[in-house]
C-alpha positions, 0 to 999 in steps of 0.5 A, a space after each residue: 893332132 887337136 881337140 877339134 879333130 878329136 871332137 869331129 871323130 866323135 861327131 862321125 862315130 855317133 853317126 856310125 858307131 860300129 865303124 872300126 876305122 873311126 873307132 881305131 882313128 879315135 883311139 890314135 887321136 886320144 894317143 896323140 894327144 897323150 890321152 892313153 886311158 881313152 885309147 886304151 878304152 876305145 881299142 880294147 872295145 874294138 878288139 872285142 867286136 873285131 879281134 883280127 883288126 891288125 892296125 889296132 892289135 899294133 897300136 895296142 901292143 905299143 901303148 901297152 909296151 909304153 905302160 910296161 905291160 910287156 906280157 900284154 903287149 906281146 900277146 897283142 902283137 902276136 895276136 896281130 902278127 897271126 891275123 896279118 899272115 892269115 891275110 897275107 899282109 906280109 909288110 905288116 906281119 914283118 913289122 909286127 914280127 920286128 915289134 914282137 922281137 923287140 918286146 921278147 928283148 925287154 
């Protein structure tokens, strides 16, 4: 994780600002650099445009859980679980079910 990769992702995103993968990856890079505020902003905006983007739902749930915003984390985990099930993605659905169970116990 580096500021160089962050700059490269920002450059690529400037060329294609709607690309959901680049937006997701930029959020991941911020998170890896412990820049959680920008990661949350990026992912929130992405989810407004693509509410069924399962990886972003998963990462938002983890970020919010780390911030002790458990109700919001549960909401994102549940939305991700629903989207994964709808897409037939059983592996990811299982991971999100486990996360949701952990959040419900917290």
